[in-house]
Structures are given as C-alpha cells and as structure tokens.
PDB file of N, CA, C and O in Angstrom:
ATOM      1  N   GLN A   1     -28.465 -26.717 -18.087  1.00  0.00           N
ATOM      2  CA  GLN A   1     -27.170 -26.413 -17.469  1.00  0.00           C
ATOM      3  C   GLN A   1     -26.625 -24.970 -18.008  1.00  0.00           C
ATOM      4  O   GLN A   1     -26.682 -24.679 -19.203  1.00  0.00           O
ATOM      5  N   GLY A   2     -26.163 -24.213 -17.149  1.00  0.00           N
ATOM      6  CA  GLY A   2     -25.791 -22.851 -17.564  1.00  0.00           C
ATOM      7  C   GLY A   2     -24.292 -22.922 -18.014  1.00  0.00           C
ATOM      8  O   GLY A   2     -23.721 -23.991 -18.229  1.00  0.00           O
ATOM      9  N   ASN A   3     -23.742 -21.766 -18.132  1.00  0.00           N
ATOM     10  CA  ASN A   3     -22.413 -21.641 -18.587  1.00  0.00           C
ATOM     11  C   ASN A   3     -21.393 -21.555 -17.510  1.00  0.00           C
ATOM     12  O   ASN A   3     -20.460 -20.757 -17.597  1.00  0.00           O
ATOM     13  N   TYR A   4     -21.554 -22.420 -16.415  1.00  0.00           N
ATOM     14  CA  TYR A   4     -20.845 -22.269 -15.188  1.00  0.00           C
ATOM     15  C   TYR A   4     -20.593 -23.678 -14.513  1.00  0.00           C
ATOM     16  O   TYR A   4     -21.271 -24.661 -14.810  1.00  0.00           O
ATOM     17  N   THR A   5     -19.708 -23.702 -13.708  1.00  0.00           N
ATOM     18  CA  THR A   5     -19.470 -24.928 -12.829  1.00  0.00           C
ATOM     19  C   THR A   5     -19.745 -24.445 -11.402  1.00  0.00           C
ATOM     20  O   THR A   5     -19.953 -23.269 -11.107  1.00  0.00           O
ATOM     21  N   ALA A   6     -19.724 -25.506 -10.521  1.00  0.00           N
ATOM     22  CA  ALA A   6     -19.866 -25.175  -9.080  1.00  0.00           C
ATOM     23  C   ALA A   6     -18.711 -24.497  -8.555  1.00  0.00           C
ATOM     24  O   ALA A   6     -18.958 -23.735  -7.620  1.00  0.00           O
ATOM     25  N   TYR A   7     -17.539 -24.580  -8.914  1.00  0.00           N
ATOM     26  CA  TYR A   7     -16.336 -23.947  -8.492  1.00  0.00           C
ATOM     27  C   TYR A   7     -15.888 -23.021  -9.553  1.00  0.00           C
ATOM     28  O   TYR A   7     -15.582 -23.478 -10.654  1.00  0.00           O
ATOM     29  N   GLN A   8     -15.827 -21.739  -9.304  1.00  0.00           N
ATOM     30  CA  GLN A   8     -15.324 -20.733 -10.127  1.00  0.00           C
ATOM     31  C   GLN A   8     -14.481 -19.954  -9.337  1.00  0.00           C
ATOM     32  O   GLN A   8     -14.973 -19.314  -8.407  1.00  0.00           O
ATOM     33  N   PRO A   9     -13.054 -19.901  -9.610  1.00  0.00           N
ATOM     34  CA  PRO A   9     -12.157 -19.153  -8.783  1.00  0.00           C
ATOM     35  C   PRO A   9     -12.105 -17.678  -9.299  1.00  0.00           C
ATOM     36  O   PRO A   9     -11.447 -16.892  -8.617  1.00  0.00           O
ATOM     37  N   TYR A  10     -12.700 -17.231 -10.382  1.00  0.00           N
ATOM     38  CA  TYR A  10     -12.663 -15.948 -10.885  1.00  0.00           C
ATOM     39  C   TYR A  10     -14.096 -15.413 -10.951  1.00  0.00           C
ATOM     40  O   TYR A  10     -15.000 -16.074 -11.461  1.00  0.00           O
ATOM     41  N   MET A  11     -14.270 -14.242 -10.441  1.00  0.00           N
ATOM     42  CA  MET A  11     -15.564 -13.483 -10.403  1.00  0.00           C
ATOM     43  C   MET A  11     -15.902 -13.100 -11.915  1.00  0.00           C
ATOM     44  O   MET A  11     -15.022 -12.766 -12.708  1.00  0.00           O
ATOM     45  N   LEU A  12     -17.207 -13.174 -12.233  1.00  0.00           N
ATOM     46  CA  LEU A  12     -17.481 -12.669 -13.655  1.00  0.00           C
ATOM     47  C   LEU A  12     -17.901 -11.201 -13.532  1.00  0.00           C
ATOM     48  O   LEU A  12     -18.369 -10.660 -14.534  1.00  0.00           O
ATOM     49  N   LEU A  13     -17.789 -10.583 -12.517  1.00  0.00           N
ATOM     50  CA  LEU A  13     -18.144  -9.192 -12.377  1.00  0.00           C
ATOM     51  C   LEU A  13     -16.829  -8.295 -12.090  1.00  0.00           C
ATOM     52  O   LEU A  13     -15.872  -8.734 -11.452  1.00  0.00           O
ATOM     53  N   ASN A  14     -16.882  -7.103 -12.583  1.00  0.00           N
ATOM     54  CA  ASN A  14     -15.664  -6.253 -12.463  1.00  0.00           C
ATOM     55  C   ASN A  14     -15.953  -5.195 -11.418  1.00  0.00           C
ATOM     56  O   ASN A  14     -16.812  -4.339 -11.626  1.00  0.00           O
ATOM     57  N   PHE A  15     -15.247  -5.240 -10.297  1.00  0.00           N
ATOM     58  CA  PHE A  15     -15.359  -4.329  -9.181  1.00  0.00           C
ATOM     59  C   PHE A  15     -14.314  -3.221  -9.149  1.00  0.00           C
ATOM     60  O   PHE A  15     -14.348  -2.369  -8.262  1.00  0.00           O
ATOM     61  N   ASP A  16     -13.350  -3.222 -10.142  1.00  0.00           N
ATOM     62  CA  ASP A  16     -12.331  -2.164 -10.228  1.00  0.00           C
ATOM     63  C   ASP A  16     -11.603  -2.082  -8.844  1.00  0.00           C
ATOM     64  O   ASP A  16     -11.453  -1.000  -8.277  1.00  0.00           O
ATOM     65  N   TYR A  17     -11.157  -3.265  -8.321  1.00  0.00           N
ATOM     66  CA  TYR A  17     -10.475  -3.212  -7.150  1.00  0.00           C
ATOM     67  C   TYR A  17      -8.936  -3.690  -7.402  1.00  0.00           C
ATOM     68  O   TYR A  17      -8.620  -4.700  -8.030  1.00  0.00           O
ATOM     69  N   SER A  18      -8.178  -2.905  -6.881  1.00  0.00           N
ATOM     70  CA  SER A  18      -6.693  -3.282  -7.080  1.00  0.00           C
ATOM     71  C   SER A  18      -6.115  -3.324  -5.705  1.00  0.00           C
ATOM     72  O   SER A  18      -6.257  -2.375  -4.933  1.00  0.00           O
ATOM     73  N   PHE A  19      -5.391  -4.532  -5.351  1.00  0.00           N
ATOM     74  CA  PHE A  19      -4.756  -4.672  -4.060  1.00  0.00           C
ATOM     75  C   PHE A  19      -3.728  -3.813  -3.937  1.00  0.00           C
ATOM     76  O   PHE A  19      -3.624  -3.239  -2.853  1.00  0.00           O
ATOM     77  N   GLN A  20      -2.791  -3.539  -4.948  1.00  0.00           N
ATOM     78  CA  GLN A  20      -1.730  -2.767  -4.878  1.00  0.00           C
ATOM     79  C   GLN A  20      -2.140  -1.259  -4.534  1.00  0.00           C
ATOM     80  O   GLN A  20      -1.528  -0.593  -3.699  1.00  0.00           O
ATOM     81  N   ASN A  21      -3.277  -0.769  -5.290  1.00  0.00           N
ATOM     82  CA  ASN A  21      -3.626   0.606  -5.181  1.00  0.00           C
ATOM     83  C   ASN A  21      -4.535   0.875  -3.939  1.00  0.00           C
ATOM     84  O   ASN A  21      -4.482   1.952  -3.345  1.00  0.00           O
ATOM     85  N   ASP A  22      -5.340  -0.100  -3.579  1.00  0.00           N
ATOM     86  CA  ASP A  22      -6.414   0.206  -2.547  1.00  0.00           C
ATOM     87  C   ASP A  22      -5.990  -0.327  -1.155  1.00  0.00           C
ATOM     88  O   ASP A  22      -6.713  -0.032  -0.204  1.00  0.00           O
ATOM     89  N   VAL A  23      -4.942  -1.045  -0.954  1.00  0.00           N
ATOM     90  CA  VAL A  23      -4.691  -1.421   0.382  1.00  0.00           C
ATOM     91  C   VAL A  23      -3.340  -0.718   0.718  1.00  0.00           C
ATOM     92  O   VAL A  23      -2.426  -0.653  -0.105  1.00  0.00           O
ATOM     93  N   LEU A  24      -3.261  -0.165   2.052  1.00  0.00           N
ATOM     94  CA  LEU A  24      -2.123   0.509   2.509  1.00  0.00           C
ATOM     95  C   LEU A  24      -0.849  -0.359   2.515  1.00  0.00           C
ATOM     96  O   LEU A  24      -0.873  -1.589   2.563  1.00  0.00           O
ATOM     97  N   ASP A  25       0.230   0.371   2.463  1.00  0.00           N
ATOM     98  CA  ASP A  25       1.539  -0.332   2.510  1.00  0.00           C
ATOM     99  C   ASP A  25       1.722  -1.120   3.827  1.00  0.00           C
ATOM    100  O   ASP A  25       2.174  -2.265   3.834  1.00  0.00           O
ATOM    101  N   ASP A  26       1.357  -0.466   4.920  1.00  0.00           N
ATOM    102  CA  ASP A  26       1.629  -0.965   6.301  1.00  0.00           C
ATOM    103  C   ASP A  26       0.532  -1.819   6.733  1.00  0.00           C
ATOM    104  O   ASP A  26       0.342  -1.955   7.942  1.00  0.00           O
ATOM    105  N   ASP A  27      -0.230  -2.424   5.865  1.00  0.00           N
ATOM    106  CA  ASP A  27      -1.301  -3.278   6.201  1.00  0.00           C
ATOM    107  C   ASP A  27      -0.707  -4.662   6.431  1.00  0.00           C
ATOM    108  O   ASP A  27       0.252  -5.042   5.759  1.00  0.00           O
ATOM    109  N   LEU A  28      -1.286  -5.450   7.413  1.00  0.00           N
ATOM    110  CA  LEU A  28      -0.789  -6.756   7.853  1.00  0.00           C
ATOM    111  C   LEU A  28      -0.782  -7.760   6.627  1.00  0.00           C
ATOM    112  O   LEU A  28       0.161  -8.539   6.484  1.00  0.00           O
ATOM    113  N   SER A  29      -1.801  -7.730   5.788  1.00  0.00           N
ATOM    114  CA  SER A  29      -1.879  -8.566   4.617  1.00  0.00           C
ATOM    115  C   SER A  29      -0.670  -8.342   3.754  1.00  0.00           C
ATOM    116  O   SER A  29      -0.022  -9.287   3.303  1.00  0.00           O
ATOM    117  N   VAL A  30      -0.380  -7.113   3.533  1.00  0.00           N
ATOM    118  CA  VAL A  30       0.802  -6.810   2.623  1.00  0.00           C
ATOM    119  C   VAL A  30       2.185  -7.414   3.153  1.00  0.00           C
ATOM    120  O   VAL A  30       3.038  -7.873   2.393  1.00  0.00           O
ATOM    121  N   THR A  31       2.309  -7.364   4.526  1.00  0.00           N
ATOM    122  CA  THR A  31       3.455  -7.725   5.116  1.00  0.00           C
ATOM    123  C   THR A  31       3.528  -9.305   5.046  1.00  0.00           C
ATOM    124  O   THR A  31       4.587  -9.857   4.744  1.00  0.00           O
ATOM    125  N   ILE A  32       2.479  -9.956   5.307  1.00  0.00           N
ATOM    126  CA  ILE A  32       2.423 -11.398   5.212  1.00  0.00           C
ATOM    127  C   ILE A  32       2.638 -11.846   3.709  1.00  0.00           C
ATOM    128  O   ILE A  32       3.341 -12.826   3.459  1.00  0.00           O
ATOM    129  N   LEU A  33       2.060 -11.158   2.778  1.00  0.00           N
ATOM    130  CA  LEU A  33       2.391 -11.500   1.371  1.00  0.00           C
ATOM    131  C   LEU A  33       3.885 -11.409   0.876  1.00  0.00           C
ATOM    132  O   LEU A  33       4.454 -12.179   0.102  1.00  0.00           O
ATOM    133  N   GLU A  34       4.398 -10.268   1.512  1.00  0.00           N
ATOM    134  CA  GLU A  34       5.781  -9.970   1.228  1.00  0.00           C
ATOM    135  C   GLU A  34       6.750 -11.008   1.883  1.00  0.00           C
ATOM    136  O   GLU A  34       7.791 -11.353   1.324  1.00  0.00           O
ATOM    137  N   VAL A  35       6.358 -11.480   3.079  1.00  0.00           N
ATOM    138  CA  VAL A  35       7.264 -12.482   3.710  1.00  0.00           C
ATOM    139  C   VAL A  35       7.164 -13.824   3.119  1.00  0.00           C
ATOM    140  O   VAL A  35       8.149 -14.555   3.009  1.00  0.00           O
ATOM    141  N   LEU A  36       5.961 -14.163   2.731  1.00  0.00           N
ATOM    142  CA  LEU A  36       5.804 -15.488   2.040  1.00  0.00           C
ATOM    143  C   LEU A  36       6.353 -15.483   0.503  1.00  0.00           C
ATOM    144  O   LEU A  36       6.584 -16.525  -0.112  1.00  0.00           O
ATOM    145  N   GLY A  37       6.512 -14.317   0.021  1.00  0.00           N
ATOM    146  CA  GLY A  37       7.014 -14.206  -1.329  1.00  0.00           C
ATOM    147  C   GLY A  37       8.641 -14.400  -1.258  1.00  0.00           C
ATOM    148  O   GLY A  37       9.285 -14.725  -2.256  1.00  0.00           O
ATOM    149  N   ARG A  38       9.157 -14.199  -0.150  1.00  0.00           N
ATOM    150  CA  ARG A  38      10.568 -14.313   0.097  1.00  0.00           C
ATOM    151  C   ARG A  38      11.141 -15.748   0.545  1.00  0.00           C
ATOM    152  O   ARG A  38      12.335 -16.044   0.524  1.00  0.00           O
ATOM    153  N   ILE A  39      10.081 -16.597   0.959  1.00  0.00           N
ATOM    154  CA  ILE A  39      10.425 -17.860   1.540  1.00  0.00           C
ATOM    155  C   ILE A  39      10.310 -18.809   0.320  1.00  0.00           C
ATOM    156  O   ILE A  39       9.448 -18.676  -0.549  1.00  0.00           O
ATOM    157  N   ASN A  40      11.323 -19.846   0.334  1.00  0.00           N
ATOM    158  CA  ASN A  40      11.144 -20.822  -0.667  1.00  0.00           C
ATOM    159  C   ASN A  40      10.271 -21.895  -0.084  1.00  0.00           C
ATOM    160  O   ASN A  40      10.662 -22.617   0.833  1.00  0.00           O
ATOM    161  N   LEU A  41       9.080 -21.987  -0.632  1.00  0.00           N
ATOM    162  CA  LEU A  41       8.143 -22.856  -0.150  1.00  0.00           C
ATOM    163  C   LEU A  41       8.142 -24.277  -0.768  1.00  0.00           C
ATOM    164  O   LEU A  41       7.350 -25.146  -0.402  1.00  0.00           O
ATOM    165  N   ASN A  42       9.027 -24.447  -1.673  1.00  0.00           N
ATOM    166  CA  ASN A  42       9.221 -25.645  -2.320  1.00  0.00           C
ATOM    167  C   ASN A  42       9.724 -26.787  -1.254  1.00  0.00           C
ATOM    168  O   ASN A  42       9.507 -27.984  -1.440  1.00  0.00           O
ATOM    169  N   LYS A  43      10.355 -26.317  -0.222  1.00  0.00           N
ATOM    170  CA  LYS A  43      10.925 -27.202   0.795  1.00  0.00           C
ATOM    171  C   LYS A  43       9.731 -27.722   1.665  1.00  0.00           C
ATOM    172  O   LYS A  43       9.870 -28.783   2.273  1.00  0.00           O
ATOM    173  N   PHE A  44       8.668 -27.076   1.738  1.00  0.00           N
ATOM    174  CA  PHE A  44       7.551 -27.372   2.595  1.00  0.00           C
ATOM    175  C   PHE A  44       6.332 -27.925   1.940  1.00  0.00           C
ATOM    176  O   PHE A  44       5.603 -28.723   2.529  1.00  0.00           O
ATOM    177  N   ILE A  45       6.071 -27.450   0.550  1.00  0.00           N
ATOM    178  CA  ILE A  45       4.878 -27.813  -0.162  1.00  0.00           C
ATOM    179  C   ILE A  45       5.288 -28.479  -1.375  1.00  0.00           C
ATOM    180  O   ILE A  45       6.096 -27.951  -2.140  1.00  0.00           O
ATOM    181  N   ASP A  46       4.732 -29.702  -1.608  1.00  0.00           N
ATOM    182  CA  ASP A  46       5.012 -30.577  -2.784  1.00  0.00           C
ATOM    183  C   ASP A  46       4.050 -29.937  -3.940  1.00  0.00           C
ATOM    184  O   ASP A  46       2.848 -30.205  -3.953  1.00  0.00           O
ATOM    185  N   PHE A  47       4.618 -29.117  -4.863  1.00  0.00           N
ATOM    186  CA  PHE A  47       3.691 -28.599  -5.814  1.00  0.00           C
ATOM    187  C   PHE A  47       3.508 -29.485  -7.138  1.00  0.00           C
ATOM    188  O   PHE A  47       2.785 -29.091  -8.053  1.00  0.00           O
ATOM    189  N   HIS A  48       4.175 -30.660  -7.193  1.00  0.00           N
ATOM    190  CA  HIS A  48       4.098 -31.514  -8.355  1.00  0.00           C
ATOM    191  C   HIS A  48       3.026 -32.472  -8.098  1.00  0.00           C
ATOM    192  O   HIS A  48       2.559 -33.048  -9.081  1.00  0.00           O
ATOM    193  N   ASN A  49       2.519 -32.762  -6.848  1.00  0.00           N
ATOM    194  CA  ASN A  49       1.444 -33.696  -6.714  1.00  0.00           C
ATOM    195  C   ASN A  49       0.076 -32.904  -6.569  1.00  0.00           C
ATOM    196  O   ASN A  49      -0.828 -33.383  -5.884  1.00  0.00           O
ATOM    197  N   LEU A  50      -0.043 -31.899  -7.106  1.00  0.00           N
ATOM    198  CA  LEU A  50      -1.358 -31.201  -7.013  1.00  0.00           C
ATOM    199  C   LEU A  50      -2.176 -31.454  -8.213  1.00  0.00           C
ATOM    200  O   LEU A  50      -1.663 -31.429  -9.331  1.00  0.00           O
ATOM    201  N   ASP A  51      -3.457 -31.703  -8.024  1.00  0.00           N
ATOM    202  CA  ASP A  51      -4.287 -31.712  -9.126  1.00  0.00           C
ATOM    203  C   ASP A  51      -5.085 -30.617  -9.326  1.00  0.00           C
ATOM    204  O   ASP A  51      -5.072 -29.739  -8.463  1.00  0.00           O
ATOM    205  N   SER A  52      -5.885 -30.478 -10.447  1.00  0.00           N
ATOM    206  CA  SER A  52      -6.489 -29.205 -10.815  1.00  0.00           C
ATOM    207  C   SER A  52      -7.703 -28.897  -9.925  1.00  0.00           C
ATOM    208  O   SER A  52      -8.175 -27.762  -9.986  1.00  0.00           O
ATOM    209  N   ARG A  53      -8.233 -29.779  -9.128  1.00  0.00           N
ATOM    210  CA  ARG A  53      -9.198 -29.480  -8.056  1.00  0.00           C
ATOM    211  C   ARG A  53      -8.812 -29.030  -6.806  1.00  0.00           C
ATOM    212  O   ARG A  53      -9.652 -28.606  -6.013  1.00  0.00           O
ATOM    213  N   SER A  54      -7.504 -29.083  -6.516  1.00  0.00           N
ATOM    214  CA  SER A  54      -6.987 -28.642  -5.189  1.00  0.00           C
ATOM    215  C   SER A  54      -6.914 -27.255  -5.068  1.00  0.00           C
ATOM    216  O   SER A  54      -6.779 -26.547  -6.066  1.00  0.00           O
ATOM    217  N   TYR A  55      -6.994 -26.773  -3.869  1.00  0.00           N
ATOM    218  CA  TYR A  55      -6.792 -25.348  -3.585  1.00  0.00           C
ATOM    219  C   TYR A  55      -5.298 -25.042  -3.736  1.00  0.00           C
ATOM    220  O   TYR A  55      -4.409 -25.891  -3.668  1.00  0.00           O
ATOM    221  N   ASP A  56      -5.121 -23.699  -3.955  1.00  0.00           N
ATOM    222  CA  ASP A  56      -3.696 -23.195  -3.910  1.00  0.00           C
ATOM    223  C   ASP A  56      -3.242 -23.394  -2.659  1.00  0.00           C
ATOM    224  O   ASP A  56      -3.903 -22.913  -1.738  1.00  0.00           O
ATOM    225  N   PRO A  57      -2.019 -24.144  -2.363  1.00  0.00           N
ATOM    226  CA  PRO A  57      -1.523 -24.194  -1.025  1.00  0.00           C
ATOM    227  C   PRO A  57      -0.970 -22.950  -0.538  1.00  0.00           C
ATOM    228  O   PRO A  57      -0.980 -22.725   0.672  1.00  0.00           O
ATOM    229  N   VAL A  58      -0.492 -22.121  -1.357  1.00  0.00           N
ATOM    230  CA  VAL A  58       0.052 -20.815  -0.857  1.00  0.00           C
ATOM    231  C   VAL A  58      -1.004 -19.929  -0.417  1.00  0.00           C
ATOM    232  O   VAL A  58      -0.839 -19.222   0.577  1.00  0.00           O
ATOM    233  N   MET A  59      -2.177 -19.916  -1.150  1.00  0.00           N
ATOM    234  CA  MET A  59      -3.256 -19.114  -0.683  1.00  0.00           C
ATOM    235  C   MET A  59      -3.791 -19.648   0.669  1.00  0.00           C
ATOM    236  O   MET A  59      -4.146 -18.851   1.537  1.00  0.00           O
ATOM    237  N   MET A  60      -3.850 -20.931   0.850  1.00  0.00           N
ATOM    238  CA  MET A  60      -4.380 -21.454   2.134  1.00  0.00           C
ATOM    239  C   MET A  60      -3.397 -21.110   3.318  1.00  0.00           C
ATOM    240  O   MET A  60      -3.791 -20.751   4.428  1.00  0.00           O
ATOM    241  N   LEU A  61      -2.152 -21.250   2.980  1.00  0.00           N
ATOM    242  CA  LEU A  61      -1.193 -20.864   4.012  1.00  0.00           C
ATOM    243  C   LEU A  61      -1.283 -19.378   4.374  1.00  0.00           C
ATOM    244  O   LEU A  61      -1.069 -19.024   5.533  1.00  0.00           O
ATOM    245  N   THR A  62      -1.566 -18.574   3.494  1.00  0.00           N
ATOM    246  CA  THR A  62      -1.656 -17.028   3.600  1.00  0.00           C
ATOM    247  C   THR A  62      -2.887 -16.849   4.540  1.00  0.00           C
ATOM    248  O   THR A  62      -2.806 -16.074   5.493  1.00  0.00           O
ATOM    249  N   ILE A  63      -4.015 -17.544   4.290  1.00  0.00           N
ATOM    250  CA  ILE A  63      -5.156 -17.293   4.954  1.00  0.00           C
ATOM    251  C   ILE A  63      -5.001 -17.681   6.463  1.00  0.00           C
ATOM    252  O   ILE A  63      -5.476 -17.032   7.396  1.00  0.00           O
ATOM    253  N   ILE A  64      -4.227 -18.895   6.577  1.00  0.00           N
ATOM    254  CA  ILE A  64      -3.969 -19.412   7.990  1.00  0.00           C
ATOM    255  C   ILE A  64      -3.038 -18.454   8.822  1.00  0.00           C
ATOM    256  O   ILE A  64      -3.219 -18.248  10.022  1.00  0.00           O
ATOM    257  N   LEU A  65      -2.059 -17.905   8.108  1.00  0.00           N
ATOM    258  CA  LEU A  65      -1.143 -16.943   8.727  1.00  0.00           C
ATOM    259  C   LEU A  65      -1.952 -15.719   9.127  1.00  0.00           C
ATOM    260  O   LEU A  65      -1.797 -15.246  10.253  1.00  0.00           O
ATOM    261  N   MET A  66      -2.791 -15.190   8.277  1.00  0.00           N
ATOM    262  CA  MET A  66      -3.486 -14.032   8.506  1.00  0.00           C
ATOM    263  C   MET A  66      -4.420 -14.204   9.786  1.00  0.00           C
ATOM    264  O   MET A  66      -4.517 -13.306  10.623  1.00  0.00           O
ATOM    265  N   ALA A  67      -5.113 -15.439   9.887  1.00  0.00           N
ATOM    266  CA  ALA A  67      -5.968 -15.710  11.082  1.00  0.00           C
ATOM    267  C   ALA A  67      -5.049 -15.767  12.307  1.00  0.00           C
ATOM    268  O   ALA A  67      -5.434 -15.233  13.347  1.00  0.00           O
ATOM    269  N   PHE A  68      -3.922 -16.348  12.257  1.00  0.00           N
ATOM    270  CA  PHE A  68      -3.068 -16.402  13.418  1.00  0.00           C
ATOM    271  C   PHE A  68      -2.545 -15.010  13.862  1.00  0.00           C
ATOM    272  O   PHE A  68      -2.471 -14.656  15.038  1.00  0.00           O
ATOM    273  N   ALA A  69      -2.190 -14.260  12.792  1.00  0.00           N
ATOM    274  CA  ALA A  69      -1.642 -12.820  13.201  1.00  0.00           C
ATOM    275  C   ALA A  69      -2.791 -11.965  13.691  1.00  0.00           C
ATOM    276  O   ALA A  69      -2.518 -11.026  14.439  1.00  0.00           O
ATOM    277  N   GLU A  70      -4.100 -12.201  13.333  1.00  0.00           N
ATOM    278  CA  GLU A  70      -5.116 -11.391  13.873  1.00  0.00           C
ATOM    279  C   GLU A  70      -5.677 -11.739  15.237  1.00  0.00           C
ATOM    280  O   GLU A  70      -5.988 -10.901  16.084  1.00  0.00           O
ATOM    281  N   ASP A  71      -5.788 -13.181  15.384  1.00  0.00           N
ATOM    282  CA  ASP A  71      -6.379 -13.522  16.487  1.00  0.00           C
ATOM    283  C   ASP A  71      -5.553 -14.368  17.559  1.00  0.00           C
ATOM    284  O   ASP A  71      -5.928 -14.544  18.719  1.00  0.00           O
ATOM    285  N   GLY A  72      -4.383 -14.864  17.008  1.00  0.00           N
ATOM    286  CA  GLY A  72      -3.626 -15.752  17.803  1.00  0.00           C
ATOM    287  C   GLY A  72      -4.004 -17.162  17.569  1.00  0.00           C
ATOM    288  O   GLY A  72      -3.127 -17.973  17.270  1.00  0.00           O
ATOM    289  N   TYR A  73      -5.284 -17.531  17.686  1.00  0.00           N
ATOM    290  CA  TYR A  73      -5.703 -18.769  17.313  1.00  0.00           C
ATOM    291  C   TYR A  73      -7.147 -18.673  16.483  1.00  0.00           C
ATOM    292  O   TYR A  73      -8.080 -17.939  16.811  1.00  0.00           O
ATOM    293  N   ALA A  74      -7.131 -19.386  15.576  1.00  0.00           N
ATOM    294  CA  ALA A  74      -8.249 -19.334  14.641  1.00  0.00           C
ATOM    295  C   ALA A  74      -8.917 -20.602  14.432  1.00  0.00           C
ATOM    296  O   ALA A  74      -8.319 -21.573  13.968  1.00  0.00           O
ATOM    297  N   SER A  75     -10.355 -20.627  14.817  1.00  0.00           N
ATOM    298  CA  SER A  75     -10.990 -21.838  14.411  1.00  0.00           C
ATOM    299  C   SER A  75     -11.551 -21.744  12.999  1.00  0.00           C
ATOM    300  O   SER A  75     -11.510 -20.694  12.358  1.00  0.00           O
ATOM    301  N   LEU A  76     -12.058 -22.838  12.550  1.00  0.00           N
ATOM    302  CA  LEU A  76     -12.580 -22.827  11.118  1.00  0.00           C
ATOM    303  C   LEU A  76     -13.732 -21.719  10.941  1.00  0.00           C
ATOM    304  O   LEU A  76     -13.877 -21.084   9.897  1.00  0.00           O
ATOM    305  N   ARG A  77     -14.470 -21.575  11.990  1.00  0.00           N
ATOM    306  CA  ARG A  77     -15.535 -20.467  11.815  1.00  0.00           C
ATOM    307  C   ARG A  77     -14.889 -19.028  11.829  1.00  0.00           C
ATOM    308  O   ARG A  77     -15.421 -18.102  11.217  1.00  0.00           O
ATOM    309  N   LYS A  78     -13.819 -18.886  12.488  1.00  0.00           N
ATOM    310  CA  LYS A  78     -13.097 -17.519  12.420  1.00  0.00           C
ATOM    311  C   LYS A  78     -12.542 -17.459  11.061  1.00  0.00           C
ATOM    312  O   LYS A  78     -12.640 -16.426  10.398  1.00  0.00           O
ATOM    313  N   LEU A  79     -11.936 -18.563  10.593  1.00  0.00           N
ATOM    314  CA  LEU A  79     -11.298 -18.445   9.265  1.00  0.00           C
ATOM    315  C   LEU A  79     -12.433 -18.129   8.206  1.00  0.00           C
ATOM    316  O   LEU A  79     -12.178 -17.421   7.231  1.00  0.00           O
ATOM    317  N   GLU A  80     -13.556 -18.609   8.393  1.00  0.00           N
ATOM    318  CA  GLU A  80     -14.632 -18.452   7.356  1.00  0.00           C
ATOM    319  C   GLU A  80     -15.104 -16.925   7.367  1.00  0.00           C
ATOM    320  O   GLU A  80     -15.510 -16.389   6.335  1.00  0.00           O
ATOM    321  N   LYS A  81     -15.034 -16.289   8.525  1.00  0.00           N
ATOM    322  CA  LYS A  81     -15.477 -14.808   8.658  1.00  0.00           C
ATOM    323  C   LYS A  81     -14.363 -13.931   8.018  1.00  0.00           C
ATOM    324  O   LYS A  81     -14.660 -12.794   7.649  1.00  0.00           O
ATOM    325  N   LEU A  82     -13.094 -14.401   7.866  1.00  0.00           N
ATOM    326  CA  LEU A  82     -12.078 -13.561   7.256  1.00  0.00           C
ATOM    327  C   LEU A  82     -12.347 -13.522   5.843  1.00  0.00           C
ATOM    328  O   LEU A  82     -11.620 -12.869   5.094  1.00  0.00           O
TER     329      LEU A  82
END
C-alpha cells in the first residue's frame, strides 16, 4: 500500500491557483459564496451529527446552488460536469 487513502480531499500538487486572485469579483460563484457566508446555516444543517467520512454540507449546498443558478434544474450528470 502506498502513502494514500481512497479519499483525499487535498491535492498533493501545487497549481498556484488562488480563488481570491484568479476569479473575478462579479462571478456567480463569488456571489453564491458571499450569500452563503451571511446565512446562519445552523438552523438548517445539523453540524454536530457529522462524522469524519461525510462530505462538507456547506460545500454540497454550494454545488447544488451553483447548478440551479447556471441551468435552473440540474441532474446528477450535470452536477458531475460542474
């Protein structure tokens, strides 16, 4: 076995990409992240009952909102392409 697991949330390569520097301020993803940052998600998401294997619920909500904002309706295959 190598020095890795099947699930690695962080890439081992450095691509020198900065979201703040490389994405324009008027981009849809920036707007969605700002709006989600202002909402108290504790009312909707139970953060206490998450285990270490679960996906980040805020990240999943962000992806779903991006898909709906871009296409109106997003199937799982469309989400995969995002």
